[in-house]
N, C-alpha and C positions, 0 to 999 in steps of 0.2 A: 470780341466788346459786346458780343446781344446779352450771351450769354452773363459777361455783368454785369451788364445792364442792367434785368431782370434778380438776378437780386442782389447788388442793390438795393434796386427798392422794392425789397421786399423785406432787405432786412428793413429800411427806412423806415418804410409802415408798421411794424412790426413794432421800434420802436417807439413811435407815435400812437401807436395804439393807444388807450383808454377804455376798454367796456372788458367786460370783467364779470367773471361770476361770485361772489360774494360768501358764497358757504363753500368755494371749493375755497377763498381764503381765508378765512375759518376755520380751516381748518390745514391749512396748512402754517396759520398761522400762530392761532388759538396755545398747542402747546410749548412753541419759542417763548412771549406773551408770560404764562408757567408760571416757565422751570426759569425764568430770568423773576422775575416774583419771587418764589420759591428761593432763591442763591441768595437772594438782596436780603431774605428778614433772615437767612439761615447765617451770612456773619455778621446781618448788623448782633443778632441772636451773643454770636460766639467775642464780638469786640463789647460789648454792652456787661457779659461775663466776664470777660476781664478785666473792666473799669472797677468791678464790681468788685473782685478780690485785690487789686492792689491800697481798694479806699480797706478795705477790712485793714488790712494791713500795714495800712497808717493809722488806723485809729489807736490796734491794739497796739503796737510799735507807740507811740503818746503815752495810753496809759499805762503800760508797760514806768515808759520815764515819771510818769505823775506819783511812781508808786508811796514818794516821802520815803519814810524812816521809816518803813515797817517793809514787813520780809517777805520775799513769795518762801512760799507751802507749795504743797501739788493740789489746796486745796483751789487757791488759788487757776491755777496749771487747767485746770478739770473747768475752774469758770472762763476759763477763756476761750475756748477748745469749741464750748455750748454759746459761748457769745461771739465767730467765728463764724462757728455752722450757725446762723440764724445772719450776724452782716452778708451773710454771702448767697446763701439761698441755701444749703451743699442740704440733697436727698442723705447724705451720710455725711461724720464727721471727718472733716479734713486733719494732713497733719499740718505741727506743727510745731520749732525749734524756738525759741529762746537761749541769749547765752551774751555772756559781762565775760568783759574779757579789756586788755588795758595793752599797752605798751611798753613793753622791755625793756628802755636806750639800752642794755649791759649787755641784753645781747642782737642790740640789735631785730625783734621778732613782734606775735605778736605770744600775749602769752592768755591762755580764757581762765577769771576769776569760778565762773562755773559756766552751769547750759543744763537743760531739761529742753525733755521733747513729752509730744503728745501721737502718739500716731507710728510709723512703718520706720525712720530714721532717728539714726544715734545718735545723741546728744555731740556734743563737739568735744574735742581736745587739744593741747594748743600746735599738731599738729594737724591739723585739717582747717583750726580756723590760719593758719597760715597758709592754706591751699586757696584760699580767697583773698587773697595781700594787697592783688589786683586791684580787688572793693576794693577795699576798706581802705578811711577815711588816714589821710596824717597830722598823728596822732606825737604827743608830745610822754614825756616821761614818767609813768604810772597818769596817763592818765586812763579812765577807764570812762566807755563805751554799747549800749544793746547790739546785739544784731538780734532782727527778729526775720524769721524768715516761714513763710506761710506757701502748703501749695494744696491749686484746693478743681480735684478734677471735674473736668466737663464732656462729658455724654452730651451731644448734638440729638435733635430735635426730631433731625428728617435721618440719618443715618446719611443709608449712603443713600439719599432719596426717594424721590414717590414713581410709581411704579413703572419705566420702563425710562424712567430721564431720569437718568446717573448724575453726577458729574455738582448735585443741587446740597449735598450734604459734605461732612470733614469728619476726617477722625475725629475718637474720642483725642479730648483737648487733656491737656495735667496743668491750669496755672500758677506758672513758683513765681514767690514777690519774696526781694533780699530789701528791708530794711534797716538801713541801721542811725541812728538817734540815741544823743547824751542827756543821763539826770538831767532832770532841772532842778529838784526844792533841792540835793541830798549832791553829798559828791557819788554816791553810787548807789548802787542794788545788790540790798542782798541776799540771797539762802536762803532763808530754816527750813523744813518740813518740824520743828519738835521743840515748836513756840517756845514751853517751857525749857530750856540749853541755851539762852544768849550761847554759850561761847560755843556752842555747833553753829551759829551762821556765818557762812565763805559772800567776799565781800569783792 
């Protein structure tokens, strides 16, 4: 019992001990504090970039929905990509795809009227648009809508970490957005890359 009492007293004294060396505490705690600060900055920046990407996609979608009666062409698409890059602060041109589709009641499916892209993604067709059926709205027969999709690459500022402090960084991320919007001032938005030939328009 004497030995147990001695151990108990020493544990109690250790618990109540308040003296320490500030230098040693600083050496122990500084790496942890720096790690937490850098990790917070890294994840905040990633969420901020994702938010900007989403807002940029909404802006692009609103722009296309207000295209009024003028057909969309290649020049318009190229300008869209430049605008998307500006809005997302991207170092490289981001990918995007715009698709006009409608609901075909007789065949119980969505049907693509036209689809154009900039970047590595292929344009949609009727088969691929129906693969996204669970992400598309319920529509009446012949109702038209625009699907705007964007892809923005994000490279973490701190990579895998700083020095030996791993875990403060993220792997490169691709932020993808998906926006469906109805034309606002006209029943549809047409595509025509040869304005001198109105009969070439696809609506």
